[in-house]
C-alpha positions as CSV (number, residue, x, y, z in Angstrom):
1,M,-23.7,40.0,11.6
2,S,-21.7,37.8,13.7
3,T,-18.6,35.8,12.1
4,I,-17.1,32.3,13.2
5,K,-14.2,34.5,14.4
6,D,-17.0,36.1,17.1
7,K,-18.1,32.6,18.1
8,L,-15.0,31.1,19.2
9,P,-14.7,29.8,22.9
10,Q,-13.1,32.6,25.2
11,K,-11.1,29.9,27.1
12,F,-9.8,28.6,23.5
13,K,-9.1,31.9,22.6
14,E,-6.8,32.6,25.7
15,E,-4.9,29.5,25.2
16,M,-4.1,30.3,21.9
17,K,-3.1,33.6,22.5
18,E,-0.7,32.5,25.0
19,L,0.6,29.7,22.7
20,L,1.0,31.9,19.8
21,G,2.2,35.1,21.0
22,D,2.8,37.6,18.2
23,E,1.0,35.1,15.8
24,Y,-2.2,35.2,17.8
25,S,-3.7,38.2,15.7
26,D,-2.9,36.4,12.5
27,F,-4.6,33.1,13.7
28,L,-7.5,34.9,14.8
29,E,-8.2,36.8,11.4
30,S,-7.6,33.4,9.5
31,Y,-11.1,32.6,10.9
32,N,-12.4,35.0,8.2
33,N,-10.9,33.4,5.3
34,P,-12.8,30.6,3.7
35,R,-12.2,27.1,4.6
36,T,-9.7,24.9,2.4
37,N,-11.0,21.8,0.3
38,S,-8.9,19.4,-1.7
39,I,-8.9,15.9,-3.4
40,R,-6.7,13.2,-3.1
41,I,-6.3,10.9,-6.4
42,N,-6.8,7.2,-6.0
43,N,-3.5,6.0,-7.5
44,L,-4.8,2.3,-7.2
45,K,-7.4,2.9,-9.8
46,I,-6.2,6.0,-11.9
47,G,-2.8,6.9,-13.0
48,R,-2.1,10.7,-11.9
49,E,-1.2,11.6,-15.8
50,K,-4.6,10.1,-17.0
51,F,-6.3,12.0,-14.0
52,I,-4.5,15.2,-15.2
53,S,-5.6,14.5,-19.0
54,L,-9.4,14.5,-17.6
55,K,-9.2,18.2,-16.8
56,L,-11.4,18.0,-13.7
57,F,-12.3,20.6,-11.1
58,D,-10.1,23.4,-12.8
59,I,-7.2,22.0,-11.1
60,D,-3.9,23.8,-11.8
61,F,-1.6,20.6,-11.2
62,D,1.6,22.8,-10.2
63,K,0.1,25.6,-8.3
64,D,-2.6,23.7,-6.6
65,A,-0.4,20.5,-5.3
66,V,-0.8,20.0,-1.8
67,D,2.6,20.6,-0.4
68,W,2.8,17.3,1.7
69,S,1.3,15.2,-0.3
70,D,2.5,13.9,-3.7
71,I,-1.3,13.1,-5.0
72,G,-3.3,15.9,-3.3
73,Y,-4.5,19.1,-4.8
74,Y,-6.5,22.0,-3.8
75,I,-10.0,22.4,-5.4
76,D,-12.8,25.0,-5.2
77,S,-15.4,23.3,-3.1
78,D,-18.0,25.2,-5.4
79,L,-17.5,22.8,-8.1
80,S,-18.7,20.0,-6.1
81,P,-16.4,16.9,-6.8
82,G,-18.5,14.3,-4.9
83,K,-21.3,14.9,-7.8
84,N,-18.8,13.4,-10.2
85,A,-19.1,9.7,-11.4
86,L,-15.4,9.2,-10.9
87,H,-16.0,9.8,-7.1
88,D,-18.3,7.2,-7.1
89,A,-15.7,5.1,-8.9
90,G,-13.2,5.8,-6.3
91,A,-10.7,7.8,-8.8
92,F,-10.3,10.2,-5.7
93,Y,-11.1,10.9,-2.1
94,I,-12.2,14.1,-0.9
95,Q,-10.1,14.8,2.2
96,E,-9.2,18.1,4.3
97,P,-5.7,18.9,3.1
98,S,-4.1,19.3,6.7
99,A,-5.2,15.4,7.5
100,M,-3.3,14.5,4.5
101,S,0.1,15.4,5.8
102,V,-0.1,12.6,8.4
103,V,0.3,9.8,6.0
104,G,1.6,12.0,3.2
105,C,4.9,13.0,5.5
106,T,5.4,9.1,6.6
107,D,7.6,6.9,4.9
108,I,5.4,3.7,4.1
109,K,7.4,1.1,2.2
110,K,5.6,-2.1,0.4
111,N,4.5,-5.2,2.1
112,E,4.6,-3.5,5.6
113,H,1.8,-4.6,8.2
114,I,0.0,-1.2,9.0
115,L,-2.8,-0.4,11.8
116,D,-5.0,2.6,11.4
117,L,-6.6,2.4,14.8
118,C,-9.3,5.2,14.9
119,A,-10.0,4.7,11.2
120,A,-13.4,6.2,10.0
121,P,-14.2,7.6,7.9
122,G,-11.2,6.3,5.9
123,G,-9.5,9.2,4.6
124,K,-5.9,8.0,6.3
125,S,-6.5,4.4,5.6
126,T,-7.2,5.0,1.9
127,Y,-3.9,7.2,1.5
128,I,-2.3,4.2,3.3
129,L,-3.4,1.7,0.7
130,S,-2.2,4.0,-2.1
131,K,1.2,4.0,-0.5
132,L,1.2,0.2,0.1
133,E,0.3,-0.3,-3.7
134,N,-1.8,-3.5,-3.0
135,T,1.0,-5.4,-0.9
136,G,1.6,-6.0,2.7
137,L,-1.8,-5.6,5.1
138,L,-4.0,-2.8,6.4
139,V,-6.0,-3.1,9.5
140,S,-8.3,-0.2,9.9
141,N,-10.3,-0.4,13.5
142,E,-13.2,1.6,14.4
143,I,-14.8,1.6,17.8
144,D,-17.8,3.3,16.9
145,S,-20.3,1.1,15.1
146,T,-22.1,4.1,13.3
147,R,-19.3,5.3,12.0
148,I,-17.8,1.9,10.4
149,K,-20.1,1.9,7.4
150,A,-18.6,4.9,6.0
151,L,-15.2,3.4,6.7
152,G,-16.4,0.2,4.9
153,E,-17.8,1.9,2.0
154,N,-14.8,4.1,1.3
155,L,-12.3,1.0,1.5
156,E,-14.7,-0.9,-1.0
157,R,-14.8,2.0,-3.4
158,F,-11.3,2.4,-3.1
159,G,-10.4,-1.1,-4.4
160,A,-9.1,-2.5,-1.2
161,I,-7.6,-5.8,-1.4
162,N,-5.1,-6.5,1.4
163,S,-7.5,-5.0,4.1
164,I,-9.4,-5.9,7.2
165,I,-12.1,-4.1,8.7
166,T,-12.3,-4.3,12.7
167,N,-14.7,-3.1,15.4
168,T,-13.5,-3.0,18.8
169,D,-11.6,-1.1,21.3
170,S,-7.8,-0.7,21.4
171,K,-7.4,-3.1,24.5
172,R,-9.2,-5.9,22.7
173,L,-7.2,-5.6,19.7
174,L,-4.0,-5.7,21.4
175,T,-5.0,-9.2,22.5
176,F,-4.4,-10.4,18.9
177,F,-1.9,-8.0,17.4
178,K,0.7,-7.6,20.2
179,G,4.2,-6.8,18.7
180,Y,2.7,-7.3,15.1
181,F,2.6,-4.0,12.8
182,D,5.4,-2.1,11.4
183,K,3.4,0.9,12.0
184,V,0.4,2.3,13.7
185,F,-1.5,5.2,13.1
186,I,-3.5,6.9,15.9
187,D,-5.6,9.5,14.8
188,A,-6.7,10.2,18.0
189,P,-10.2,11.3,19.4
190,C,-9.9,15.0,20.2
191,S,-12.1,18.2,20.9
192,G,-11.5,19.0,17.2
193,Q,-10.5,22.8,17.6
194,G,-9.0,22.2,13.8
195,M,-12.7,21.8,12.7
196,F,-14.1,25.4,14.0
197,R,-13.6,27.1,10.8
198,K,-15.2,24.1,8.9
199,D,-18.0,23.2,11.2
200,E,-19.4,25.6,13.2
201,Y,-21.3,22.5,15.4
202,A,-17.4,21.6,16.4
203,I,-17.5,25.2,18.1
204,N,-20.9,24.4,20.2
205,D,-19.5,21.1,21.2
206,W,-16.2,22.3,22.3
207,S,-15.6,22.9,25.9
208,E,-12.9,22.4,28.9
209,S,-14.4,19.1,29.9
210,K,-14.3,17.6,26.5
211,V,-10.9,18.4,26.5
212,E,-10.1,16.5,29.5
213,E,-12.1,13.5,28.6
214,C,-10.1,13.3,25.2
215,V,-6.9,13.6,26.9
216,S,-7.9,10.7,29.3
217,I,-8.9,8.3,25.9
218,Q,-5.6,9.8,24.3
219,K,-3.3,8.3,27.0
220,K,-4.9,4.9,26.8
221,I,-4.9,4.6,23.3
222,I,-1.2,5.5,22.6
223,E,-0.4,3.0,25.3
224,D,-2.2,0.0,23.5
225,G,-1.1,1.3,20.0
226,F,2.7,1.4,21.1
227,A,2.3,-2.1,22.4
228,M,0.7,-3.4,19.0
229,L,4.3,-2.3,17.1
230,K,7.1,-4.4,16.3
231,D,10.5,-3.3,17.7
232,G,11.8,-0.9,15.2
233,G,8.2,0.2,14.3
234,M,6.9,3.5,14.1
235,L,3.6,5.0,16.0
236,I,2.2,8.3,14.2
237,Y,0.0,10.3,16.5
238,S,-2.1,12.9,15.0
239,T,-5.1,15.4,16.2
240,C,-7.0,17.8,14.3
241,T,-6.9,20.1,17.5
242,F,-4.5,22.9,18.7
243,T,-4.0,22.9,22.2
244,K,-1.1,21.4,23.9
245,R,-2.6,19.3,26.3
246,E,-4.0,16.9,23.6
247,N,-0.9,17.0,21.4
248,E,2.9,18.1,22.9
249,D,1.8,16.8,26.4
250,I,0.5,13.7,25.5
251,I,4.1,12.7,23.5
252,E,6.2,14.3,26.2
253,E,4.5,12.3,28.9
254,F,4.6,9.0,27.1
255,L,8.1,9.4,26.4
256,A,9.0,10.1,30.0
257,N,7.5,7.0,30.7
258,H,8.7,4.7,28.2
259,S,12.6,4.0,27.5
260,S,12.0,2.1,24.6
261,A,10.1,5.0,22.9
262,K,12.4,7.3,20.7
263,F,11.0,10.6,19.4
264,V,11.5,11.1,15.8
265,N,9.6,14.1,14.7
266,S,6.7,16.2,15.0
267,H,4.8,19.1,12.8
268,R,1.9,21.5,13.2
269,I,-0.3,22.7,10.1
270,W,-1.8,26.2,11.5
271,P,-4.5,28.0,9.4
272,H,-2.8,31.4,9.3
273,K,0.4,29.8,7.8
274,D,-0.6,27.2,5.4
275,R,-3.6,26.3,3.4
276,G,-5.0,23.8,5.6
277,E,-7.7,23.7,8.6
278,G,-4.9,22.6,11.4
279,H,-3.4,19.2,12.3
280,Y,-0.7,18.2,14.8
281,C,1.2,14.8,14.2
282,A,4.3,13.2,16.2
283,R,6.1,10.3,15.1
284,I,7.7,7.9,17.8
285,I,9.8,4.6,17.0
286,K,10.1,1.5,19.4
287,I,13.5,0.1,20.2
288,N,14.6,-2.5,22.6
289,N,17.8,-0.6,23.5
290,P,17.5,3.2,23.3
291,L,21.4,3.0,22.4
292,D,20.8,1.1,19.2
293,L,19.0,3.6,17.2
294,E,19.7,7.2,16.3
295,C,17.0,9.4,14.5
296,D,17.3,12.7,12.8
297,S,14.8,14.7,14.7
298,D,14.4,16.8,11.5
299,D,13.2,14.0,9.4
300,Y,10.3,14.7,8.4
301,S,-22.3,-5.4,0.3
302,I,-19.6,-6.0,3.1
303,N,-20.1,-9.2,5.3
304,E,-18.5,-9.8,8.7
305,I,-16.2,-13.2,8.9
306,N,-15.3,-14.3,12.5
307,N,-13.9,-17.7,11.9
308,K,-11.3,-18.5,9.0
309,I,-12.1,-21.8,7.0
310,K,-9.3,-23.7,5.7
311,E,-9.3,-23.7,1.6
312,P,-6.9,-24.1,-0.9
313,K,-4.7,-21.0,-1.6
314,N,-4.5,-21.5,-5.5
315,R,-5.4,-18.3,-7.3
316,I,-7.9,-20.5,-9.3
317,L,-9.4,-23.1,-7.4
318,S,-9.1,-26.9,-8.5
319,K,-12.2,-28.1,-10.3
320,K,-11.7,-31.6,-8.6
321,N,-13.6,-33.5,-5.9
322,K,-17.1,-32.3,-6.5
323,K,-18.8,-34.5,-3.9
324,S,-18.8,-31.9,-1.2
325,R,-21.4,-28.9,-1.6
326,N,-18.5,-26.4,-0.5
327,N,-16.4,-27.8,-3.2
328,S,-19.1,-27.6,-5.4
329,D,-19.8,-24.2,-4.6
330,L,-16.1,-23.1,-5.0
331,V,-16.2,-24.7,-8.7
332,L,-19.0,-22.3,-9.3
333,Y,-16.8,-19.4,-8.6
334,N,-13.7,-20.8,-10.5
335,E,-15.9,-21.2,-13.4
336,F,-16.8,-17.4,-13.3
337,I,-13.5,-16.2,-12.7
338,E,-11.9,-18.5,-15.7
339,G,-14.8,-16.9,-17.9
340,I,-14.6,-13.0,-16.8
341,I,-11.2,-12.3,-15.4
342,K,-8.3,-13.1,-17.5
343,R,-5.7,-15.9,-16.1
344,N,-2.6,-13.7,-15.9
345,S,-4.5,-10.4,-14.9
346,S,-2.9,-8.4,-12.4
347,F,-5.9,-9.0,-9.7
348,L,-5.1,-12.6,-9.7
349,K,-1.5,-12.0,-8.9
350,K,-2.3,-9.7,-6.2
351,V,-4.9,-12.3,-4.4
352,E,-2.3,-15.1,-5.1
353,G,-1.1,-15.5,-1.5
354,H,-4.7,-15.3,0.2
355,N,-6.9,-17.9,1.3
356,I,-10.1,-18.5,-0.7
357,I,-12.7,-19.2,1.9
358,K,-16.7,-19.8,2.0
359,K,-18.3,-18.3,4.9
360,G,-22.3,-19.2,4.7
361,N,-23.1,-18.3,0.8
362,M,-20.5,-15.9,0.4
363,I,-16.9,-16.5,-0.8
364,Y,-13.7,-14.0,0.3
365,S,-10.4,-13.8,-0.7
366,V,-8.7,-13.5,2.7
367,P,-4.9,-12.3,3.3
368,D,-2.8,-15.1,5.4
369,I,-1.6,-12.9,8.4
370,G,-0.5,-15.9,10.3
371,I,-3.0,-15.1,13.2
372,D,-6.4,-16.6,14.4
373,L,-8.7,-13.9,14.5
374,S,-11.9,-16.2,15.8
375,G,-13.7,-14.0,18.1
376,L,-12.5,-10.5,16.8
377,K,-15.4,-8.5,15.5
378,M,-15.0,-7.8,11.9
379,L,-16.9,-5.8,9.2
380,R,-14.5,-6.9,6.5
381,S,-11.5,-9.4,6.0
382,G,-9.9,-9.0,2.6
383,I,-12.1,-8.7,-0.3
384,C,-15.6,-10.2,-0.7
385,L,-15.5,-11.9,-3.9
386,G,-19.4,-12.8,-4.6
387,E,-22.1,-15.0,-3.4
388,I,-23.4,-18.5,-4.5
389,K,-27.2,-18.2,-5.5
390,K,-29.2,-21.0,-7.0
391,N,-26.4,-23.0,-8.4
392,R,-24.7,-19.8,-9.9
393,F,-22.0,-17.4,-8.6
394,E,-22.7,-13.9,-8.6
395,P,-19.7,-11.4,-8.2
396,S,-19.7,-8.6,-5.4
397,H,-19.4,-4.9,-6.0
398,S,-16.2,-5.1,-4.1
399,L,-14.6,-7.5,-6.6
400,A,-16.0,-5.0,-9.3
401,S,-14.1,-2.2,-7.4
402,A,-10.8,-3.9,-7.2
403,L,-10.8,-4.8,-11.1
404,H,-9.1,-2.9,-13.9
405,T,-10.1,-3.0,-17.7
406,E,-7.1,-4.9,-18.2
407,D,-8.1,-7.8,-15.6
408,V,-11.4,-8.8,-17.5
409,N,-12.5,-10.0,-20.9
410,F,-15.2,-7.7,-21.5
411,Y,-15.9,-4.1,-20.1
412,I,-17.7,-1.1,-21.2
413,D,-16.5,2.4,-20.5
414,F,-18.4,5.6,-20.4
415,E,-17.6,9.2,-19.7
416,N,-17.9,10.6,-16.3
417,E,-20.4,13.5,-17.9
418,S,-22.3,11.2,-20.0
419,K,-25.8,10.4,-20.2
420,E,-25.3,6.6,-19.6
421,I,-23.0,6.9,-16.5
422,K,-25.6,9.2,-14.7
423,K,-28.2,6.2,-15.7
424,Y,-26.0,3.5,-14.5
425,I,-25.3,5.2,-11.0
426,L,-29.1,5.8,-10.8
427,G,-29.9,2.2,-11.3
428,E,-31.3,2.2,-14.8
429,S,-30.6,-0.2,-17.8
430,I,-28.8,0.7,-20.7
431,E,-29.3,-0.4,-24.3
432,T,-25.6,-1.6,-25.7
433,G,-26.7,-3.8,-28.6
434,K,-24.7,-6.5,-27.4
435,S,-25.0,-9.8,-25.2
436,R,-21.7,-10.6,-23.6
437,G,-23.0,-11.7,-20.0
438,W,-21.4,-10.2,-17.1
439,I,-19.3,-7.1,-18.0
440,L,-17.5,-4.8,-15.7
441,V,-18.7,-1.0,-16.1
442,T,-16.2,1.5,-15.9
443,V,-16.2,5.4,-16.1
444,D,-13.3,7.1,-18.1
445,G,-11.3,3.6,-17.5
446,V,-12.0,3.5,-13.7
447,S,-14.1,0.3,-12.4
448,I,-17.5,1.7,-11.0
449,G,-19.5,-1.9,-10.9
450,W,-21.0,-4.6,-12.6
451,G,-23.4,-4.8,-15.4
452,K,-25.1,-8.0,-17.2
453,E,-25.7,-7.9,-20.9
454,S,-28.5,-9.8,-22.5
455,N,-30.7,-9.3,-25.8
456,G,-28.8,-6.0,-26.3
457,V,-29.2,-4.4,-23.1
458,L,-27.2,-4.1,-20.1
459,K,-28.8,-4.9,-17.0
460,N,-27.8,-2.8,-13.9
461,K,-25.9,-4.5,-11.2
462,Y,-25.0,-1.2,-9.4
463,P,-25.9,-1.7,-5.5
464,K,-29.2,-0.7,-4.7
465,G,-27.9,1.1,-1.3
466,L,-25.3,3.3,-3.7
467,R,-27.8,4.7,-6.2
468,R,-28.3,8.1,-6.8
469,A,-29.2,11.0,-9.3
470,I,-26.2,13.1,-10.4
471,K,-27.6,16.5,-11.9
């Protein structure tokens, strides 16, 4: 019976033997070991101590901590974390542990403007959001229109507020954001050697020609990404592949051609040394004068908006001037907010500096970024708050995901293994014995969606596209 080790491409093995020397046999032997799995807590929706108290997935929070992540933990994949209702609620994200190192080992400060240039399916973007803590701005870009849907769903489930999702190439993005970002993350398209143990398809898809194709793309992307940095900003380049041609060689060539680029550090994760599938990451700072900075090298439900409509920036919209249809629609939104969300809620404080805009029948809360993005293809800008339907405002799933129990007047909470939450995720109604109107539904205190109570029954408002059976 052949093993993954037996199926590894010969050219790949030859290069790894030359690269690793005496470690090569250990590296090869690692392919006989099971793949590694981990989850990362979403601290935007649930605190670490609360998550620990739930005692999920047999995690030993000391022994199972991922070394390079403050909120990442190894788990046994047989425990199927994706089948838990808290995953649907966005309380945690399932991510390969090596990939966590890219954001986990980067110093992200509140209020920074950050670009995740190759963002789908959203692992790095969601981690960046956790570190920004609802401040600053994250632009998550994905050129592949077939992959961007998963990115949108993951950021929505995570409760993203200060984020924009764009769907374009790096050259087009540069025309809008030249010299704009504090940090640019490039998880570059690569030949995927680090996925060989995880996905046999990656072995069959690999070839020398694919490596060369990826190298060509990587050289172009890093140029555009660097140009979108502010002076003093940092570029974080990473791949899930092992070959030097897509890693060190890319960085060395780029540094040789740019006097304003200062190397900070790099790290590799190898499957024969660490509990991970493998990753490469390098960090570069952009400076005007190379003599100005010394670096320590040892440091380590979504809709498209293409045009910004000018609207008041008040956190609760004015009820005055009801003559126009547009203002009357915004009044409907305002009345909903006043009836459902507490005036002093943390959510309203988070969106206080946003523009409240109307696009078609949809109402959004959009970060004021100081740039006109007209003509830029976007999946999401800020957060969709809801829709005007037949002279009423109906809140969005995105809004529910961004709220906490302390933000709202009414909520109903179910335990993650309860029959009620399973019925809710399946899309069924639930008897509550109360009639309070719009209700935030939560699982172990984490928001998951809306329901509407009437005549003692909670009418299910969980999006049809997300409904599923949890066994």
